[in-house]
MMTF fields as JSON, N, C-alpha, C and O atoms, coordinates in Angstrom:
{
  "mmtfVersion": "1.0.0",
  "mmtfProducer": "UNKNOWN",
  "numBonds": 311,
  "numAtoms": 312,
  "numGroups": 78,
  "numChains": 1,
  "numModels": 1,
  "chainsPerModel": [1],
  "groupsPerChain": [78],
  "chainIdList": ["A"],
  "bondAtomList": [4, 2, 8, 6, 12, 10, 16, 14, 20, 18, 24, 22, 28, 26, 32, 30, 36, 34, 40, 38, 44, 42, 48, 46, 52, 50, 56, 54, 60, 58, 64, 62, 68, 66, 72, 70, 76, 74, 80, 78, 84, 82, 88, 86, 92, 90, 96, 94, 100, 98, 104, 102, 108, 106, 112, 110, 116, 114, 120, 118, 124, 122, 128, 126, 132, 130, 136, 134, 140, 138, 144, 142, 148, 146, 152, 150, 156, 154, 160, 158, 164, 162, 168, 166, 172, 170, 176, 174, 180, 178, 184, 182, 188, 186, 192, 190, 196, 194, 200, 198, 204, 202, 208, 206, 212, 210, 216, 214, 220, 218, 224, 222, 228, 226, 232, 230, 236, 234, 240, 238, 244, 242, 248, 246, 252, 250, 256, 254, 260, 258, 264, 262, 268, 266, 272, 270, 276, 274, 280, 278, 284, 282, 288, 286, 292, 290, 296, 294, 300, 298, 304, 302, 308, 306],
  "bondOrderList": [1, 1, 1, 1, 1, 1, 1, 1, 1, 1, 1, 1, 1, 1, 1, 1, 1, 1, 1, 1, 1, 1, 1, 1, 1, 1, 1, 1, 1, 1, 1, 1, 1, 1, 1, 1, 1, 1, 1, 1, 1, 1, 1, 1, 1, 1, 1, 1, 1, 1, 1, 1, 1, 1, 1, 1, 1, 1, 1, 1, 1, 1, 1, 1, 1, 1, 1, 1, 1, 1, 1, 1, 1, 1, 1, 1, 1],
  "groupList": [{"groupName": "UNK", "atomNameList": ["N", "CA", "C", "O"], "elementList": ["N", "C", "C", "O"], "formalChargeList": [0, 0, 0, 0], "bondAtomList": [1, 0, 2, 1, 3, 2], "bondOrderList": [1, 1, 2], "singleLetterCode": "X", "chemCompType": "L-PEPTIDE LINKING"}],
  "groupTypeList": [0, 0, 0, 0, 0, 0, 0, 0, 0, 0, 0, 0, 0, 0, 0, 0, 0, 0, 0, 0, 0, 0, 0, 0, 0, 0, 0, 0, 0, 0, 0, 0, 0, 0, 0, 0, 0, 0, 0, 0, 0, 0, 0, 0, 0, 0, 0, 0, 0, 0, 0, 0, 0, 0, 0, 0, 0, 0, 0, 0, 0, 0, 0, 0, 0, 0, 0, 0, 0, 0, 0, 0, 0, 0, 0, 0, 0, 0],
  "groupIdList": [1, 2, 3, 4, 5, 6, 7, 8, 9, 10, 11, 12, 13, 14, 15, 16, 17, 18, 19, 20, 21, 22, 23, 24, 25, 26, 27, 28, 29, 30, 31, 32, 33, 34, 35, 36, 37, 38, 39, 40, 41, 42, 43, 44, 45, 46, 47, 48, 49, 50, 51, 52, 53, 54, 55, 56, 57, 58, 59, 60, 61, 62, 63, 64, 65, 66, 67, 68, 69, 70, 71, 72, 73, 74, 75, 76, 77, 78],
  "secStructList": [7, 7, 7, 7, 7, 7, 7, 7, 1, 2, 2, 2, 2, 2, 2, 2, 2, 2, 2, 2, 2, 2, 6, 7, 1, 1, 6, 2, 2, 2, 2, 2, 2, 2, 2, 2, 2, 2, 2, 2, 2, 2, 2, 2, 6, 2, 2, 2, 2, 2, 2, 2, 2, 2, 2, 6, 6, 1, 6, 6, 6, 2, 2, 2, 2, 2, 2, 2, 2, 6, 6, 1, 7, 6, 6, 1, 7, 7],
  "xCoordList": [1.032, -0.576, 0.645, 1.707, 0.48, 1.398, 1.248, 0.121, 2.121, 2.252, 1.312, 0.472, 1.153, 0.401, 1.057, 1.735, 1.067, 1.668, 0.971, -0.237, 2.009, 0.675, 1.262, 2.392, -0.287, 0.37, -0.241, -1.335, 0.617, 0.169, -1.483, -2.249, -1.557, -2.99, -2.076, -2.205, -1.677, -0.668, -0.44, -0.755, 0.375, 0.626, -0.429, 0.028, -1.481, -2.971, -3.549, -3.902, -3.422, -3.906, -3.293, -4.115, -1.981, -0.826, -1.219, -1.744, -0.824, -1.869, -3.119, -3.257, -4.254, -4.974, -5.304, -6.078, -4.528, -4.138, -3.532, -4.106, -2.516, -2.184, -2.388, -2.149, -2.94, -3.937, -5.049, -4.997, -5.952, -6.623, -5.885, -6.419, -4.737, -3.587, -3.287, -3.047, -3.388, -2.559, -3.363, -2.72, -4.823, -6.066, -6.072, -6.872, -4.645, -4.523, -5.929, -6.725, -6.115, -7.46, -7.426, -8.316, -6.052, -5.958, -4.243, -3.309, -4.771, -3.17, -1.938, -0.883, -1.994, -0.683, -0.161, 1.048, -0.702, -0.312, 0.199, 0.441, 0.24, 0.875, 1.994, 3.009, 2.166, 3.139, 4.142, 5.365, 3.276, 4.245, 5.009, 5.975, 4.421, 5.046, 5.927, 6.961, 5.791, 6.605, 8.301, 9.357, 8.055, 9.232, 10.213, 11.422, 9.309, 9.366, 10.868, 12.067, 9.956, 10.581, 12.273, 13.436, 11.75, 12.792, 13.94, 14.947, 14.008, 14.694, 15.316, 16.26, 15.115, 15.338, 16.754, 17.968, 15.903, 16.593, 18.379, 19.503, 17.53, 18.855, 20.066, 21.279, 19.573, 20.13, 20.842, 22.022, 20.296, 21.088, 22.442, 23.654, 21.69, 22.577, 23.895, 25.016, 23.643, 24.688, 25.382, 26.571, 24.871, 26.139, 26.519, 27.455, 26.015, 27.004, 28.357, 29.409, 27.95, 29.16, 30.67, 31.901, 29.18, 30.776, 31.297, 32.452, 30.662, 31.285, 32.739, 33.776, 32.418, 33.34, 34.663, 35.813, 33.986, 35.084, 36.334, 37.477, 35.585, 36.203, 36.621, 37.838, 36.236, 37.266, 38.628, 39.648, 38.243, 39.117, 40.288, 41.37, 40.248, 41.222, 42.152, 43.353, 41.201, 41.818, 42.89, 43.828, 41.97, 42.985, 43.577, 43.424, 45.044, 46.68, 46.359, 46.129, 46.38, 47.07, 46.228, 46.958, 44.618, 44.498, 45.176, 45.152, 45.723, 46.517, 48.096, 48.632, 48.584, 49.894, 49.866, 50.66, 48.336, 47.84, 48.086, 48.599, 47.662, 46.617, 48.472, 49.112, 48.825, 50.828, 51.301, 52.465, 51.033, 52.235, 51.312, 52.019, 50.291, 49.749, 50.018, 50.299, 50.147, 50.338, 51.836, 51.943, 52.927, 53.987, 53.76, 54.433, 52.135, 52.384, 51.614, 51.724, 50.537, 49.629, 49.725, 49.774, 49.779, 49.384, 49.033, 49.191, 48.606, 47.991, 49.477, 49.466, 50.426, 51.755, 52.446, 52.493, 52.788, 53.587, 53.303, 54.167, 52.593, 52.111, 53.352, 53.141],
  "yCoordList": [-0.905, 0.184, 0.777, 0.17, 2.441, 3.264, 4.58, 4.7, 5.191, 5.706, 7.012, 6.92, 7.893, 9.23, 10.453, 10.574, 11.141, 12.583, 13.456, 13.352, 14.635, 16.007, 16.97, 17.457, 17.238, 18.76, 19.44, 19.285, 20.438, 22.105, 22.836, 22.134, 24.054, 24.218, 24.819, 24.768, 25.056, 25.574, 25.069, 25.432, 23.809, 22.412, 21.657, 20.687, 21.474, 21.144, 20.989, 20.077, 22.869, 23.853, 23.822, 23.656, 23.948, 23.502, 22.335, 22.236, 21.443, 20.129, 19.524, 18.404, 20.431, 20.856, 20.97, 20.285, 22.197, 23.183, 22.283, 21.576, 22.247, 21.052, 19.594, 19.185, 19.214, 18.309, 18.356, 17.661, 19.349, 19.761, 20.458, 20.462, 20.843, 20.994, 19.686, 19.552, 18.616, 17.655, 16.529, 15.553, 16.502, 16.234, 14.771, 13.881, 14.687, 13.834, 13.417, 14.227, 12.041, 11.538, 11.795, 12.433, 11.229, 11.201, 11.993, 11.876, 13.164, 14.098, 13.203, 13.657, 12.04, 11.052, 11.12, 11.3, 11.025, 11.204, 12.883, 13.092, 13.544, 14.506, 14.426, 14.651, 14.131, 13.757, 12.759, 12.636, 12.177, 11.136, 11.715, 11.157, 13.009, 13.088, 13.953, 14.031, 14.901, 15.329, 14.866, 15.439, 13.756, 13.155, 12.909, 13.137, 12.251, 12.099, 13.537, 13.506, 14.376, 15.425, 15.588, 15.615, 15.654, 15.734, 14.728, 15.321, 13.04, 12.627, 12.628, 11.839, 13.295, 13.415, 14.639, 14.469, 15.932, 16.782, 16.728, 17.065, 15.959, 15.296, 14.36, 14.548, 13.617, 12.363, 14.078, 14.147, 14.674, 15.594, 16.087, 15.989, 16.637, 17.474, 15.984, 15.912, 15.775, 13.829, 13.877, 14.189, 13.619, 13.499, 14.321, 14.278, 15.755, 16.939, 17.237, 17.754, 16.672, 16.859, 15.576, 15.592, 14.299, 13.25, 14.148, 14.552, 14.26, 14.954, 15.619, 15.204, 16.946, 17.336, 16.802, 17.24, 15.534, 15.217, 14.32, 14.058, 14.0, 12.873, 13.97, 13.8, 15.514, 16.48, 16.931, 17.141, 17.004, 17.167, 16.367, 16.912, 15.34, 14.334, 13.967, 13.702, 14.017, 13.955, 15.264, 15.522, 16.002, 17.584, 17.433, 17.445, 17.099, 17.269, 16.568, 17.283, 14.506, 14.57, 15.285, 15.798, 15.442, 16.059, 17.36, 17.793, 17.691, 19.348, 18.702, 19.264, 17.357, 17.445, 16.617, 16.774, 15.636, 15.422, 16.126, 15.768, 17.381, 18.397, 18.972, 18.67, 19.562, 20.02, 19.17, 19.477, 17.869, 16.818, 17.041, 17.568, 16.854, 17.038, 18.086, 18.022, 19.462, 20.599, 21.053, 21.887, 20.029, 19.895, 19.615, 20.054, 18.385, 18.119, 18.851, 18.452, 20.358, 20.504, 21.112, 22.31, 20.989, 21.569, 22.809, 23.213, 23.495, 24.961, 26.272, 27.478, 25.298, 25.908, 25.55, 26.496, 24.658, 24.641, 25.515, 25.466, 26.024, 27.126, 28.335, 29.262],
  "zCoordList": [-0.379, -0.151, -0.194, -0.058, -0.455, -1.138, 0.5, 0.979, 0.982, 1.453, 1.597, 0.702, 2.156, 2.008, 2.076, 3.097, 1.521, 1.361, 2.301, 2.515, 3.071, 3.018, 2.334, 2.304, 1.494, 0.597, 1.245, 1.787, 1.217, 1.322, 0.26, -0.401, 0.406, -0.089, -1.631, -2.854, -1.195, -2.644, -3.671, -4.805, -3.176, -4.128, -4.263, -4.868, -4.107, -3.942, -5.413, -6.161, -5.423, -6.098, -7.438, -8.339, -7.829, -8.399, -9.169, -10.278, -8.284, -9.145, -9.342, -9.832, -8.875, -9.714, -10.751, -11.419, -11.079, -12.68, -13.393, -14.22, -13.17, -13.972, -14.991, -16.127, -13.829, -13.862, -15.284, -16.299, -14.95, -15.609, -17.592, -18.701, -17.176, -18.596, -19.421, -20.621, -18.24, -18.633, -19.198, -19.585, -19.323, -18.908, -18.334, -18.621, -17.16, -16.118, -15.477, -15.0, -15.536, -14.369, -13.312, -12.75, -12.576, -10.821, -11.115, -11.909, -9.391, -9.241, -9.221, -9.662, -8.771, -8.979, -9.93, -9.779, -11.594, -12.324, -13.017, -14.206, -12.295, -12.437, -11.743, -12.402, -10.417, -9.637, -10.31, -10.243, -10.9, -11.702, -12.917, -13.438, -13.353, -14.609, -14.162, -14.824, -12.861, -12.406, -12.04, -12.311, -11.41, -10.86, -11.836, -11.787, -13.017, -14.632, -15.32, -15.598, -15.296, -15.846, -14.945, -15.348, -13.844, -12.564, -13.065, -13.453, -13.149, -13.135, -14.401, -14.42, -15.595, -17.099, -16.859, -16.98, -16.459, -15.867, -15.433, -15.804, -14.266, -13.513, -14.271, -14.187, -14.805, -16.091, -17.163, -17.507, -17.327, -18.565, -17.486, -17.679, -16.317, -15.788, -15.143, -14.642, -15.247, -14.612, -15.736, -15.66, -16.842, -18.504, -18.256, -17.458, -18.81, -19.016, -18.09, -18.466, -16.553, -15.835, -16.01, -16.01, -16.179, -16.734, -18.282, -18.42, -18.901, -20.035, -20.102, -20.619, -19.311, -18.546, -17.812, -17.806, -17.109, -16.722, -17.401, -17.025, -18.525, -19.456, -20.061, -20.139, -20.78, -20.925, -20.639, -21.294, -19.353, -18.355, -18.448, -18.231, -18.693, -18.503, -19.561, -19.512, -20.677, -22.435, -22.766, -23.52, -21.505, -22.418, -22.934, -24.155, -22.129, -21.686, -23.223, -24.198, -23.333, -24.463, -25.649, -26.498, -25.911, -26.929, -27.736, -28.889, -26.609, -26.792, -27.673, -28.628, -26.983, -27.245, -29.225, -30.152, -29.105, -30.484, -31.454, -32.515, -31.084, -32.02, -32.345, -33.352, -31.548, -31.937, -32.354, -32.61, -32.69, -33.163, -34.568, -35.427, -34.919, -36.371, -36.691, -37.887, -36.201, -36.691, -37.718, -38.617, -37.071, -37.569, -39.064, -39.997, -39.149, -40.378, -41.577, -42.737, -41.083, -41.98, -43.17, -42.893, -44.304, -45.048, -45.299, -46.451, -44.522, -44.584, -43.827, -43.582, -43.715, -42.781, -44.396, -45.183, -44.694, -45.783, -47.07, -47.945, -47.21, -48.25, -48.537, -49.318]
}
């Protein structure tokens, strides 16, 4: 069985408005939709953090490799 939640009056009104706009049958559908959105946003933020960490890890070797390729650049030989 589920656990009851204490919802403030303001939150109750927001849920009711969203319920109408989303054509949701129940309040819990609105809450679950909100939770899904929060999870997606958190996943996006965590993925961006992982990309930053990966970029930081390879930055030095990437710079070194780019400098190595610059020696053989056709653009600089003209």
